Each structure stands twice: as structure tokens, then as C-alpha cells.
C-alpha positions as CSV (number, residue, x, y, z in Angstrom):
1,X,-37.5,-5.8,2.9
2,X,-34.8,-3.5,1.8
3,X,-32.8,-4.3,-1.4
4,X,-29.2,-5.6,-0.9
5,X,-26.7,-2.8,-0.4
6,X,-24.0,-2.0,-3.0
7,X,-21.9,-0.4,-0.3
8,X,-18.3,-1.8,-0.7
9,X,-17.8,-1.3,3.1
10,X,-20.3,-4.1,3.7
11,X,-18.4,-6.6,1.5
12,X,-16.8,-9.6,3.1
13,X,-13.1,-10.0,2.3
14,X,-12.0,-13.6,1.8
15,X,-8.3,-14.4,1.9
16,X,-5.5,-12.6,3.5
17,X,-5.3,-8.8,3.7
18,X,-2.2,-6.7,3.4
19,X,-1.1,-3.2,4.5
20,X,0.9,-1.2,2.1
21,X,4.0,0.2,3.8
22,X,5.6,3.3,2.2
23,X,9.0,4.8,3.3
24,X,10.3,8.0,1.7
25,X,14.0,8.6,2.6
26,X,15.6,11.8,1.7
27,X,19.2,13.1,1.5
28,X,19.0,15.9,4.1
29,X,21.9,17.9,2.6
30,X,20.1,18.0,-0.8
31,X,16.5,18.7,0.1
32,X,16.0,19.7,3.8
33,X,13.0,17.3,3.8
34,X,12.5,14.8,6.5
35,X,12.0,11.0,6.1
36,X,8.4,9.9,6.3
37,X,6.5,6.6,6.5
38,X,2.9,5.5,6.0
39,X,1.0,2.2,6.4
40,X,-2.4,1.8,4.8
41,X,-5.4,0.1,6.3
42,X,-5.6,-3.6,5.6
43,X,-7.0,-4.5,2.2
44,X,-7.2,-7.4,-0.2
45,X,-3.9,-8.2,-2.0
46,X,-5.2,-7.1,-5.4
47,X,-6.2,-3.7,-4.0
48,X,-2.8,-3.4,-2.2
49,X,-0.9,-4.2,-5.4
50,X,-2.9,-1.4,-7.2
51,X,-2.0,1.1,-4.5
52,X,1.6,0.0,-4.6
53,X,1.7,0.5,-8.4
54,X,0.2,3.9,-8.0
55,X,2.8,5.0,-5.4
56,X,5.6,3.7,-7.6
57,X,4.2,5.1,-10.9
58,X,4.5,1.5,-12.1
59,X,2.4,-0.6,-14.5
60,X,-0.2,-3.1,-13.4
61,X,2.1,-6.0,-13.4
62,X,3.5,-5.9,-9.8
63,X,3.7,-9.3,-8.2
64,X,4.6,-10.6,-4.7
65,X,5.0,-8.4,-1.7
66,X,8.1,-6.3,-2.7
67,X,10.0,-4.4,-1.5
68,X,10.0,-2.2,-4.6
69,X,12.0,1.0,-4.9
70,X,11.7,4.2,-6.9
71,X,13.9,7.3,-7.1
72,X,12.1,10.4,-6.0
73,X,13.3,14.0,-5.9
74,X,16.2,14.0,-3.4
75,X,15.7,10.5,-2.2
76,X,14.1,7.1,-2.6
77,X,10.7,5.6,-2.0
78,X,10.4,2.0,-0.8
79,X,7.0,0.2,-1.0
80,X,6.2,-3.2,0.4
81,X,3.1,-5.3,1.3
82,X,2.9,-6.7,4.8
83,X,0.3,-9.4,5.6
84,X,-2.1,-8.1,8.1
85,X,-3.1,-10.2,11.1
86,X,-6.4,-11.9,10.4
87,X,-8.2,-10.1,13.3
88,X,-7.6,-6.7,11.7
89,X,-9.9,-7.2,8.7
90,X,-12.8,-9.0,10.1
């Protein structure tokens, strides 16, 4: 019999999962850059909070689901956690 796998992809997630939604909005006259958005795959809330903190260059003490905002060159970044439907992380 093979030993148990340490592969994190095989781990069962208990509790709700969240996607991390990121929106970068730019002032077109200042930067010439276009707005952009991203939504992460569903993940446990603790992992989603770590990703949000990294995107915001924030400390590890984020709580809740946001939205949180951070000034970026020529615009603003907004990050929030959205609860994923249960079927998405089974």
C-alpha cells in the first residue's frame, strides 16, 4: 500500500471558500493604462486573506471580506473576498 500523499491538491477543504477579486482602476489621462480585473480560484478564507494582504502590501492582520483599497501608480487597487458557491470547491 502506498504511503499517504502530502500533495496539497488532495487536501479536503472544510468551511467556506472565497475568491479574491482585484480591480485596478487607472486615470487614463495620467497613465494611458487600461483598467483591469482578476478573480482568483476559490480557496479557504485564511489563504484568501494572505493573498489579499500580498496584493495590498498590507500586514497579516486583514479581517473580514473587504473591500480594501490601496493607491497604486496612476490609480487605485480594490481587493475584496467573495464567498464562492459550495459546488465550486468540492
